[in-house]
Residue, then its C-alpha position, 0 to 999 in steps of 0.5 A: m671535112a669539118i676541119l677543112e670547113q672550120g679552117l676556111i671560115i677562120g681563114l676568111m677572119a684572117l683575111g680581114v686581119y691581113i687587110s688591116f695589118r698588111i694592106v693598110d698597115l694599121p694594127d687593129l684590135t677590133t677584130d675580137g669584138s667585130f667577130a663576135l658582133g658578126a655572130a651575135v647579129a647573124v644568129k639574132a637575124l635568124v631567130s627573128g625570121l630573117p632569111a639566112w642570107i640577109a642574116i650574113m649581110l647584116a653580120a657584115l655590115t655591122g662588122a664594118i660599122a665596127g671598123s668605121i667607128t675604130g678608124t673615126i676614133h683614131r683618125k678624127l680624135k688622134i687616138n692611137v689605132l691600138l687604143a681605138g681598137i681596144l676601146v671599140m672592142t670593149m664597147l662591142y662586148s656589152v653591145n653583143l650582150r644586148v643584141m643576144g639578150g643574154p651571154n649566148l644564143p643558140v641557132p634554132r632547130v627548124v623541123p622540116e615540113g612533112t616530118t612526124q612529131s611526137f605527142e610530147e612536141m606538139s602538145g608541149g607536155t606528155g600524156l600523163d599531164n591531164l591524166f584525171e582531166e579532159l585531154e587538151i593540148n597546151t596551146e600556150k606551149r605549142q605556140s612557143r614552139t612554132t615560133v617562125v624561125a629562118k632555115n639555117i644555110f648550113n646543114n652539118q650533114l658532112d655530105g660536101s654541101d657545107l664545103l661547097l657553100i663555104v668555098v663559094l662565099i670565100s671565092a666570091v670575097v676573094v675575087v671582089l677584094s682582088v678586083a676592087l684592090k686593083s682599081d684606082p681607089g684600091m691602089t690608093l688604098r694600098a699606096f696609103g698602107s706603104n706610104p701614108s705621106g705619099v698619098v697627101s701629095f695627090g690631094i687625098s685625105q688620109d682620114v678617108l683611107a684609114i677609116a675605109g681600110l678599117t671599114i673593109a677589114n671588120c666587114v669581112i671579119g663580121l662576115s666570117g663571124g657570121l658564118f662561124a656562128l651559123y656553122s657551129g650552131f650558136s653565138d656567145a659573148t666570148i666567141g671572138q677572144g683571141m681571134v686577132v691572135t688567131g688571125l695573125a698566126s694564119v696570116i704568117m703561116g700562109e706567108i711562110l708557104l706562099g710567100r709575099v706574092k702578087l695580090f691575088y695569091g697574097l689574099l689567099s695566103p691567110i685563108v690557106g693559113g687558117v685551114i692549116y692553123q685549124a688542122l694543127l689545133s685538131l691534131a693537138m687537141r687529139y694527140g697533144y694529151r700524150i705529152g701533157f698538152l691541153a686545149s687551153d695551152m693553144k693561145l699560148l703556143t700560138a702567141v709564142f709561134i708568132i714571137t718566134v717567127i718575127g724574131l727569126r725574120q728579123l734576124s734573117s734580114s741584113g740589119g738583123k745579122r749586123k746587129v747580131k754580129q756586133e753583139v757577138k763581137r762586144l760579148w767576145s771582147n768583153s770575155k777577153i778583158 
């Protein structure tokens, strides 16, 4: 069940990658930074005593802001979208450290009301600390232990409640995106991804559409980062490293299974791919040692998988087949000479 829950959260991140790469057709590398930013903001908000739902909304909002900055740099300053994404991702690393106040930040553990605490937990010490003095509770330590924090939305009990919550959240996101992308502004955004120059004839600014597309994509990615941090119990400055590759792999896996279908099912494909990717990752980590496979090799295999699939798609196209035939004929004629 844990694999399914983690896979769904990763699939939500892949949905943001799908929006930027497939719908808007802008290869955005802000993903690594906005995912970590959402995680950092969500945990920091929870530690500060804000409700978990507000923490998740703030994670999505900050991710959206990161995407809008990338879009603004790309369109207004005429900087290549890949370079703009790299620049924002680099800046967000320092921002995440500022937000967390360090390289990582754990989700605080809240003791439920009505539970019995030990003397050490209440006093901040042991019964032998003041053996020869008047016994008193260390109020300073007690205050640090009773800092008001918000309760996490995940209980990690594997009783199905976390899975139900994740499914409801992701379903809501997919439905909202499906309705929004079928509206007139949404269809204009999709048209921009298919034919950017074509929307100019309708008097619509490409800058607005590009910024809006990257904003929506990173909003979903920030939301995923916040959920992932609350679910896993911590936020780290490097938690988003390699997420854009993971997202691409999930998108490709989903498209292999579902194909490029209608919009609603197209939005589901990266989520399905995320679950499959997480399942394969778990299997590789559990049984891969028998063939010398290490957990650190997963990123390498993911990149090789993406290259292989894209290469096979190029070869399967009519133009790719034609090029292969011409190359084979050229090599054959050269061998005769």
